[in-house]
C-alpha positions in Angstrom: 10.1 1.1 -21.0 8.2 2.2 -17.8 9.7 2.8 -14.5 7.5 5.1 -12.9 5.3 3.4 -11.6 3.2 0.1 -11.3 -0.3 1.3 -11.9 0.1 3.2 -15.2 -0.3 0.0 -17.1 -3.6 -1.4 -17.2 -5.2 -4.4 -15.9 -4.5 -8.0 -16.2 -6.6 -9.6 -19.1 -8.6 -12.2 -16.4 -9.9 -9.1 -14.5 -11.1 -7.6 -17.9 -13.1 -10.8 -18.4 -14.5 -10.9 -15.1 -15.5 -7.5 -15.1 -17.4 -8.3 -19.2 -18.7 -10.9 -17.3 -20.2 -8.7 -14.5 -21.8 -6.2 -16.9 -24.9 -8.8 -17.5 -28.2 -8.7 -15.7 -29.5 -7.1 -13.0 -27.7 -6.3 -9.7 -28.0 -4.8 -6.3 -26.3 -1.8 -5.4 -23.8 -0.2 -2.6 -21.8 -3.3 -2.2 -24.8 -5.3 -1.3 -24.1 -7.2 -5.4 -23.6 -10.7 -5.5 -19.9 -9.6 -6.9 -19.3 -7.7 -3.5 -20.9 -10.1 -1.0 -18.9 -13.5 -2.7 -15.7 -11.2 -3.0 -15.9 -10.0 0.6 -16.3 -13.4 2.0 -13.2 -14.7 -0.1 -11.2 -12.3 1.4 -12.9 -13.3 5.3 -11.9 -16.8 4.4 -8.4 -15.8 3.3 -7.7 -13.7 6.2 -8.8 -16.1 8.7 -11.8 -13.7 10.2 -15.2 -13.9 9.3 -16.0 -11.2 11.7 -14.3 -8.3 9.4 -16.0 -6.0 7.5 -14.8 -5.9 3.6 -15.5 -2.6 2.1 -14.2 -1.5 -1.6 -13.1 1.7 -2.9 -11.5 3.3 -5.4 -8.3 4.1 -4.6 -5.3 3.7 -1.6 -5.7 7.8 -1.0 -9.4 7.3 -0.6 -9.2 3.7 1.9 -6.6 5.6 4.0 -8.7 9.3 4.7 -11.9 7.1 5.3 -10.5 4.7 7.6 -8.5 7.3 9.6 -11.4 9.8 9.6 -14.0 6.7 10.5 -11.3 5.8 13.4 -11.1 9.0 14.7 -12.1 11.6 17.3 -11.7 15.2 16.2 -8.8 15.8 18.3 -6.9 12.5 17.7 -4.2 12.6 15.5 -2.2 10.2 13.7 1.4 8.5 13.8 3.3 8.4 10.7 7.0 8.1 9.3 8.0 11.1 6.9 8.2 9.4 4.3 4.4 7.9 4.8 1.9 7.9 1.7 -0.4 10.4 4.2 2.0 12.3 5.0 4.1 13.2 1.6 1.8 12.2 -1.2 -2.7 12.6 -0.5 -2.0 16.6 -0.5 -3.3 16.5 3.0 -6.2 14.4 2.6 -6.0 13.3 6.1 -5.6 16.5 7.6 -8.2 17.9 5.6 -10.5 15.4 7.3 -9.6 17.4 10.9 -6.8 15.2 12.1 -3.3 16.4 12.5 -0.7 13.2 11.3 2.9 13.4 13.6 5.5 12.2 11.6 8.7 10.5 13.0 11.9 9.8 10.9 11.9 5.9 10.7 14.4 4.0 9.3 14.3 2.6 5.3 10.5 3.9 5.3 9.6 2.0 8.4 8.6 3.4 11.7 10.0 2.2 14.8 8.3 1.3 18.1 10.9 3.7 20.4 9.4 6.9 18.0 5.9 5.9 18.8 6.8 5.8 22.3 8.6 9.6 22.2 5.5 10.7 20.6 3.2 9.6 23.1 5.8 11.5 25.8 5.8 14.5 24.2 1.9 14.6 24.1 1.1 14.8 27.7 -0.6 17.6 28.1 -4.1 17.5 27.9 -6.5 19.3 26.5 -3.7 21.3 24.9 -2.6 18.8 22.3 -3.8 16.6 19.9 -3.9 13.1 21.2 -2.0 10.6 20.0 -4.7 7.6 18.8 -3.6 5.5 15.8 -0.2 4.4 13.9 0.1 4.5 10.1 2.3 1.9 8.4 2.7 0.8 4.6 3.3 -2.8 3.9 5.2 -2.3 1.6 6.7 1.0 2.3 7.5 3.9 0.3 10.9 2.5 -0.6 9.9 -0.8 -1.3 10.6 -2.4 2.1 8.4 -4.6 4.3 8.0 -5.0 7.8 9.2 -8.4 9.6 6.5 -10.3 11.7 8.2 -9.7 14.6 9.0 -5.7 13.6 5.2 -6.1 13.2 4.3 -8.1 16.7 6.6 -5.4 18.4 4.4 -2.1 17.2 1.4 -4.3 17.7 2.7 -4.9 21.3 3.4 -1.0 21.9 -0.1 -0.2 20.2 -2.2 -2.2 22.1 -0.4 -1.6 25.4 -0.8 2.2 24.7 -4.5 1.8 23.8 -3.0 3.0 20.0 -5.0 1.4 16.9 -3.3 0.0 13.7 -3.3 1.0 10.6 -2.1 -0.4 7.5 -2.0 1.2 4.1 -1.7 -2.2 1.9 -1.9 -0.3 -1.7 1.5 -3.0 -2.4 0.2 -5.5 0.4 1.1 -8.2 -2.6 4.5 -7.4 -3.8 4.9 -7.5 0.5 3.2 -11.3 1.2 5.4 -12.5 -1.9 8.9 -11.0 -1.1 11.8 -13.1 -0.7 12.3 -11.7 2.6 8.7 -12.1 3.6 7.6 -14.2 6.9 4.6 -13.1 7.5 1.1 -14.6 6.5 -2.1 -12.8 5.6 -3.7 -14.0 8.8 -1.2 -12.7 10.7 -1.6 -9.2 9.4 -5.2 -9.5 10.3 -4.3 -10.8 13.5 -2.1 -7.6 14.5 -3.8 -5.0 12.7 -7.1 -3.3 13.5 -7.8 -2.2 9.4 -5.6 -2.7 6.5 -6.7 -2.3 3.0 -5.5 -5.0 0.0 -4.1 -3.2 -2.6 -5.6 -3.8 -6.2 -5.0 -0.9 -8.1 -1.4 -1.6 -8.5 -1.6 -5.5 -8.7 -3.9 -6.2 -12.0 -7.3 -4.7 -11.1 -8.1 -1.9 -13.0 -8.6 0.1 -10.0 -9.9 -0.5 -5.9 -8.9 -1.7 -3.0 -10.0 -4.1 -0.7 -10.5 -2.3 2.8 -10.5 -4.9 6.1 -11.9 -3.8 8.9 -11.2 -6.2 12.2 -11.9 -3.7 14.9 -15.7 -3.7 15.8 -15.2 -0.1 16.9 -13.9 0.9 13.9 -17.0 -1.0 11.7 -19.8 0.5 13.5 -21.2 3.5 11.1 -18.1 3.0 8.8 -20.7 3.3 5.8 -22.0 6.1 7.3 -18.2 7.6 6.4 -18.2 6.1 3.1 -21.5 7.5 1.6 -20.7 11.4 3.6 -17.3 11.1 1.8 -18.3 10.1 -1.6 -16.5 6.4 -1.6 -20.2 4.4 -1.6 -20.2 3.3 -5.0 -23.9 2.3 -6.7 -22.6 -0.2 -9.2 -19.8 -2.2 -6.6 -20.2 -5.5 -8.8 -17.7 -4.1 -11.1 -15.0 -4.1 -7.4 -16.8 -7.0 -6.5 -15.6 -8.9 -9.9 -12.5 -7.6 -9.9 -10.6 -9.3 -6.4 -13.2 -12.6 -7.1 -10.6 -12.8 -10.2 -7.9 -11.5 -8.7 -8.4 -14.3 -5.7 -9.1 -16.4 -7.9 -6.0 -19.8 -8.4 -3.9 -17.2 -6.5 -3.8 -15.1 -9.5 -3.3 -11.8 -7.1 -0.1 -13.0 -5.5 0.9 -15.0 -8.8 1.4 -11.3 -10.7 3.1 -9.9 -7.5 5.4 -12.6 -7.8 6.2 -11.7 -10.9 6.9 -7.8 -10.4 9.3 -8.6 -7.8 11.2 -11.2 -9.7 11.5 -8.3 -12.3 12.7 -6.0 -9.4 15.1 -8.5 -8.4 16.8 -9.4 -11.8 17.0 -5.5 -12.1 18.7 -5.3 -9.1 21.3 -7.9 -9.6 21.9 -5.6 -12.6 22.6 -2.6 -11.1 24.9 -3.8 -8.1 26.9 -6.1 -10.8 27.6 -3.0 -12.8 28.8 -1.1 -9.4 25.7 0.9 -8.6 24.7 1.8 -5.4 21.4 0.9 -3.6 20.3 3.2 -1.0 17.5 1.0 0.3 17.6 -2.9 -0.3 15.8 -4.4 -2.9 12.7 -6.1 -1.1 9.9 -6.0 -3.3 8.8 -3.9 -6.5 11.0 -0.5 -6.3 14.3 0.4 -6.5 16.3 3.4 -5.4 19.7 3.6 -7.6 22.1 6.3 -7.2 23.1 7.5 -10.3 25.2 10.4 -11.8 22.9 12.7 -12.9 24.4 12.5 -16.5 23.5 9.4 -16.2 20.3 9.9 -15.3 19.5 12.6 -18.3 20.5 9.7 -20.7 18.1 7.3 -18.9 15.5 9.9 -19.2 15.7 9.9 -23.2 14.9 6.0 -23.1 13.1 5.4 -20.3 10.3 6.8 -18.1 10.8 7.1 -14.0 11.3 9.5 -11.0 13.9 11.3 -9.6 13.4 11.0 -5.5 16.2 12.5 -3.8 19.2 14.8 -4.5 22.2 13.3 -2.2 24.3 15.9 -3.5 24.8 18.1 -6.8 26.2 15.6 -8.9 24.4 12.6 -8.4 20.5 11.8 -8.2 18.1 9.1 -6.4 15.9 7.4 -9.1 12.9 5.6 -8.3 12.6 2.5 -10.4 8.9 0.1 -10.4 8.1 -2.8 -11.9 5.3 -4.6 -12.3 3.2 -7.7 -13.4 3.6 -7.0 -17.0 7.7 -5.9 -17.0 9.1 -8.1 -19.9 12.4 -9.1 -19.6 13.2 -7.5 -22.6 13.0 -4.1 -20.6 15.2 -4.4 -18.5 18.1 -6.1 -20.6 17.2 -2.8 -22.3 17.5 -0.9 -19.6 21.0 -2.5 -18.4 22.5 -1.7 -22.3 21.4 2.2 -21.5 23.7 2.0 -18.4 26.5 0.9 -19.9 
């Protein structure tokens, strides 16, 4: 049983078929190939913004550091929740580009508008402090929670009023958009953000993320950043082919829905057995609080991460479902809880 993550599995068969087909013949390179152009066009159609710039890169950390580095001047900083991927799980990649991350506490993995305003109030001694210029959020968050339309709209309002950029990490965007709690359309995400990306690695792709840049000022010279940071792949046809396959017949959303449905079922089983969940189950990540003795027992049969230690006797573990999670895996895990 693998509940460690949603990327240890391989790619969906239809993606593999698309890659095999794309392998034949000659193609232009560096995002000018037929597949990348068509995939970019499809994404622009889906988000309702024909003027967007779409670029494909290998992974989420690369997408984050590229967008942030391309958007900010050397003395400008990005605001993120403490649990944000750029703050905790990217080995200082953003700060290595020269941009300070300003962390705030947030709530259930989500940044609060008031926290953004407080950071701005605290950085009022130019030129002796970095200048906050961007707000980084994730959809879904590191705790599997999602921003509602009203929450995103309010964050966007604060950003616009204070001349801040808004960037959304979409590594698990598919899970967020197909969440039962979601009231946001992907077109609205494009309207409220200056840039975001659509994650393929964690939702049926072999690898790859589609960066979507809505703000013209960030689009300018973005390809120079791609090249300089080693992200401009020659054979981009293999990224484009994947996203064409994922968005054909809504496969992308179908796979994300499967992952969410498995998480929802697992969540019901856990709460039915009296297990406390630290965060609400809105997507494909669950965070049950379990006694350490039970955690040790589970680790012998199932793969997962211990996420937090709230006290000496209990642990918060992270369980992640994927489009490939089977009902049998869920039932087997359920029996281990007894």
